N, C-alpha and C positions, 0 to 999 in steps of 0.2 A: 281867576276872580276870587276863589276861595282863599288863596294865600293873601291877597290884599285885605280881604275882610278879617282874616285871622290876625294879620299884622296890626290892623287898626284897633281891633279889640284888645290885643295885648298892650298897645301903646296907651289906650285910654285907661286900662287897669293900672298900668305903671304910674301914670300921672295922678290917678286918684289915690293910690297908696302913698305917693310922695306928699301930696297935699294933706292927707289925713294925719300922717306922722309928724309933719312940721307944725301942726297946730295943737299939740297936746296941751292940756291944762297945766301940767307940771312937768318938770324934767323927768325923763324916763328912769332916772336913778332914785327918785323919791316916791315912796309909797304913801298913799293917803289912807288914814284909818277910816274904816266903815264897818257897819254892823248889818248882818243879814239874818233872816229867819228862814229855816228850811220848812219843808212841807209838813214835818212832824211837830213844829212849834219850837224847835231848839234854836237858840240865838247864838251867833258866832261873831266875834270881833276880830278883825285882822291882826291888830297889835297884840291882843291876848294870845293868839296862836303863835305869833312870831316871837313872843317873850320866852316861850319854851325852847330849850336847846334841841338841836338836831331835828327840827321839824320843817317841812317844806309846805308851801301853800300853792295849790293849783287853782286858778280862778277860771271857771268855764261859764261864759255868758251865753246861755242857751235859752231860746224862747221859741214858742210855737204861736203861729197866728191862728 
């Protein structure tokens, strides 16, 4: 019984991931510019960071309820 439940859970997760990735707002090869402000009040723009050579951007969408 546990194996059937585990299989069903994996199947639902796989279908959910497939549905979410197929409905992206833009193609995954195009970055959209956005601006964020950190907890210290510093403002960052994605394209400003990408304009500098040899820099990488890691975007972490973290939230707490």
